[in-house]
C-alpha positions in Angstrom: 0.0 0.0 0.0 1.4 3.4 -0.9 2.5 5.7 1.9 0.7 9.0 2.2 2.9 12.1 1.9 3.5 13.5 5.4 1.5 16.7 4.6 -1.6 14.5 4.1 -1.0 12.3 7.1 -1.5 15.0 9.8 -5.2 15.8 9.1 -6.1 12.1 9.2 -4.4 11.8 12.6 -6.3 14.8 13.9 -9.6 13.3 12.5 -9.1 10.1 14.4 -9.0 12.0 17.7 -12.1 14.2 16.9 -14.5 11.8 18.7 -12.5 12.0 21.9 -12.2 15.7 21.8 -16.0 16.1 21.2 -16.9 13.9 24.1 -15.6 16.4 26.7 -17.1 19.3 24.8 -20.5 17.6 24.5 -20.7 17.0 28.2 -19.9 20.7 29.0 -22.7 22.1 26.7 -25.7 23.9 28.2 -29.1 22.5 27.5 -29.8 24.8 24.6 -33.1 24.3 22.9 -33.3 20.6 23.1 -34.6 20.6 26.7 -37.9 22.3 27.6 -39.5 22.1 24.2 -42.3 24.6 24.2 -45.7 25.3 22.6 -46.9 28.9 22.7 -50.5 29.7 21.7 -53.3 32.2 22.2 -56.7 31.0 23.3 -59.6 32.7 25.0 -57.8 36.0 25.5 -54.8 34.3 27.2 -51.3 33.5 26.1 -50.3 29.9 26.9 -46.9 28.4 27.3 -46.7 24.6 27.6 -43.1 23.6 28.4 -41.9 20.0 28.6 -39.8 19.4 31.7 -39.6 15.6 32.1 -38.1 14.1 35.2 -38.6 17.2 37.3 -40.9 18.2 40.1 -42.4 21.6 40.7 -39.7 22.2 43.4 -37.0 21.8 40.8 -38.3 24.8 38.6 -39.1 28.4 39.0 -40.9 30.9 36.7 -40.9 34.7 36.8 -41.4 37.8 34.7 -38.3 40.0 34.4 -38.6 43.2 32.4 -41.1 41.9 29.9 -39.5 38.5 29.6 -40.8 35.2 30.9 -37.9 33.3 32.6 -38.1 29.6 33.4 -35.2 28.1 35.4 -34.5 24.7 36.8 -32.0 22.0 37.6 -31.8 18.4 36.7 -29.8 16.5 39.3 -27.8 13.3 38.7 -28.1 10.5 41.1 -25.0 11.2 43.2 -25.0 7.6 44.5 -23.8 6.4 41.1 -20.2 7.4 40.2 -19.5 8.7 36.7 -17.0 5.9 36.3 -19.8 3.3 36.6 -21.8 4.6 33.7 -21.6 2.6 30.5 -23.7 5.1 28.6 -24.7 8.6 29.7 -27.0 10.4 27.2 -29.1 12.4 29.6 -27.9 15.9 30.6 -27.7 17.2 34.1 -27.3 20.7 35.5 -29.1 24.0 35.4 -31.1 25.3 32.5 -32.9 28.5 31.6 -35.5 29.4 29.0 -36.5 33.0 28.2 -39.4 34.2 26.2 -40.0 37.9 25.2 -43.6 38.8 26.0 -45.7 40.6 23.4 -47.1 44.1 24.2 -50.6 42.7 24.5 -49.7 41.0 27.8 -52.0 42.4 30.5 -52.1 41.9 34.3 -49.0 39.7 34.8 -50.1 39.5 38.5 -53.0 37.3 37.2 -50.5 34.9 35.6 -51.2 31.2 36.5 -48.8 28.3 36.4 -49.5 24.6 36.8 -47.0 21.7 36.7 -48.5 18.3 35.8 -47.2 15.2 34.2 -43.8 16.8 33.3 -45.4 19.8 31.6 -45.3 23.3 33.0 -48.4 25.3 31.8 -48.2 29.0 32.2 -51.2 31.2 31.3 -51.0 35.0 31.0 -54.0 37.3 30.3 -53.9 39.4 27.2 -55.4 42.8 26.5 -58.3 42.7 24.2 -57.1 42.6 20.6 -58.9 43.0 17.3 -57.7 39.7 15.9 -60.6 37.8 14.4 -63.1 40.7 15.2 -64.9 43.1 12.9 -65.7 46.5 14.3 -67.9 48.8 12.2 -66.9 52.4 12.2 -69.7 55.0 11.8 -68.8 57.6 9.2 -70.3 61.1 9.7 
């Protein structure tokens, strides 16, 4: 088999170690958008946020409004009784996460906001000001 010129050999050596390099990087990533998948919809004059947070309890999460932004925070804790050396496969992510959503100007009375956590889904409901979406208003012309 012909020998590759040394100028070509180095990139292939680097590529063979890419998997090892990425393992450490992958474990240090934040949750990003993969955790806490969210549906946002408007219904009955309210804005609804349904956020998937599997494996958590309501004590593991918090939700608040900060300067016109809905902020949901939480933490997924790893079972400390199991050493990392004992894992054969570790795909789940652990640690803190945060999701932020800019609120539209139609948000009204944030003090009337409601939140319920059930079956791994955080449901947040925020009242909206009356809008003209879907309505017809006749204007009298003088």
